[in-house]
BAVEXFI-228930 format. One record per residue (C-alpha): x, y, z. Coordinates in steps of 0.1 Angstrom, whole numbers, plus 2048, in hexadecimal, padded with zeros to 3 digits. Layout:
N
XYZ;...
% end
This chain:
248
937BF43A2;92CC143B4;909C113C2;8F0C2B3B8;8D9C393D3;8B3C393D0;89BC513C0;89AC693DE;8C0C6E3DF;8C2C713B9;8A8C8C3B7;8B6C9E3D5;8D7CA03C2;8C6CAD3A3;8B1CC73B6;8D0CD33C8;8E3CD63A7;8C6CEA398;8C2CFF3B8;89ECF53B9;88ACF03D9;873CD23DB;856CE93E3;85CCFC3C2;85ECDB3AF;83DCD03BE;82ECF23B4;83ACEF391;82DCCB38E;80CCD339E;80FCB83B8;80ACB83DD;82ACC13F0;822CA3408;822C8B3EB;844C973DE;852C98401;848C74406;85BC6A3E6;879C7F3F0;878C6E412;87DC4C402;85AC423F8;854C323D6;845C4D3BE;826C413AC;820C44386;80AC62389;823C7539E;840C6D386;82CC78368;826C9A378;849C9F386;85DC98366;851CB6351;855CCD36F;87ACC636D;87BCC5347;884CA0349;878C85331;85DC72343;86BC5033A;88CC5A348;87DC64369;86CC4236B;88EC32366;89EC48380;883C3D398;889C1838E;864C15385;857C00367;84FC15349;82AC18342;81FC0B320;81CC2E310;840C3731A;850C15312;864C122F1;852C012D4;86DBE62D1;872BD12B3;88EBD1299;891BF7299;8B6BFF29E;8C0C04279;8A3C1C273;8A7C30293;8CCC3528C;8C6C3E268;8ACC58271;8C2C6828B;8E1C67275;8D0C78257;8BAC8E26D;8D7C9E27F;8E6CA725D;8C8CBC253;8C5CE2257;8B1CEE275;890CF3263;890CD0254;89ACC1275;87BCD2283;866CC4267;873CA126D;86BCA3292;849CB028B;842C93274;84EC7928D;83AC892A9;81BC87293;81CC61290;808C4E2A9;81AC372C2;81FC142B5;80DBF72C5;82BBE12BD;83DBD52DB;859BBD2E1;87CBB92EC;893BD62E1;8AABCA2C5;8CDBC12D1;8C6BC52F6;8D1BA5307;8BEB9E327;8CEBAB346;8C2BAE36A;8B8BD3370;8CCBDF38E;8C0C02398;8DFC053AF;8F6C07390;8FBC28380;905C1735F;8E5C03360;8D0C22365;8E1C33347;8DCC15331;8B7C1233B;8B2C36332;8C2C2F310;8ADC1030C;88EC24311;896C342F0;893C122DF;8B9C0D2DD;8CBBED2E5;8F0BEB2E9;8F7BEB2C4;8E1C092BD;8F0C1A2DB;913C162CD;908C242AB;8F5C422BA;912C4A2D1;92AC492B4;915C612A0;90BC7A2BB;92AC7A2D1;946C6A2BD;94BC4F2D7;956C2F2C3;94EC122DA;943BF02D1;920BE52DC;92DBCD2F7;93CBEB309;91ABF830F;910BD631C;92BBD9336;91DBFB341;8FABEB343;905BCE359;91CBE2370;93DBD8361;946BFB355;944C1936C;936C3935C;954C5035A;950C76358;955C77332;93DC5A32D;922C6C342;927C8B32C;921C7630D;902C6531C;8F5C88324;8F8C912FF;8E6C712F3;8CBC7430D;8C5C99307;8CDCA332B;8E2CBF338;904CAF341;904CC0363;8E2CB136B;8ECC8E362;90EC91375;8FDC9E394;8E3C83393;8FDC67391;916C783A8;931C7838D;947C96386;948CA4363;968CA934F;976CCC352;967CD7331;947CC9323;93ECD9302;91ACE02FC;90CCCA2E0;904CDD2C0;8E0CE22B7;8DFCC529E;8ECCAC2B8;8D4CB92D2;8B7CB52B9;8C4C912B2;8C0C892D7;89CC972D7;895C832B7;89FC632C9;884C692E3;86AC6F2C7;874C502B4;872C362D1;84CC302CE;84BC2A2A9;849C08299;85FBFC27D;847C07261;844C2A270;869C2D274;86DC2524F;855C41247;86CC5825B;88AC4A249;879C52227;872C75232;895C7C23F;8A4C7021F;88CC8720B;895CA4222;8BAC9D21D;8B8C9D1F8;8A1CBB1F2;
% end
């Protein structure tokens, strides 16, 4: 298993890939340069700093918490519960919609209040988080979208065409499977990240050619982020809507 460095090195890689100076990142985030410099010197970034830094890099805030190996605050944590079937269904039918109806679906999902339901994510066996593992980081980022290993396998199959069994993602999570260049490219699609950003972050080269996901797939990845805080009842409302949009 290849060890993954800490937050400071990971962010230095990303900033270098983006051609962005730390001072400019601090300016965009509206944070003190000294506070960012401390985090980039190896200090543990606090919650308030991470919340300001993420949007300044156009990163999902929950993803930046995972990159920093910090616990997700309650408002960023997935709702949990038996949600896999509904999440996969909404994404599958949603990506088949024309652009205007995909936008309508996302607007509806965004209008729903976060669920107070909490609990273990369906199908996610307990494993010891190991921030030094690139695979563990990738799977924690996917898990923040309320997907266990079974849901991950289904979403990957739909958005990327990768047909792996659920236990293969378990091996990634526990360090038994190294993230290969083509696998990192597929994770980038599902996570809604530029493939170059994710590859730079993990220190993994990309394949010679990485096709840009089409707009429907890119919208599916964004929809995954929107769905993670919904409870089962709300997800069924979203399922009902996407089926109506699909048939009208």
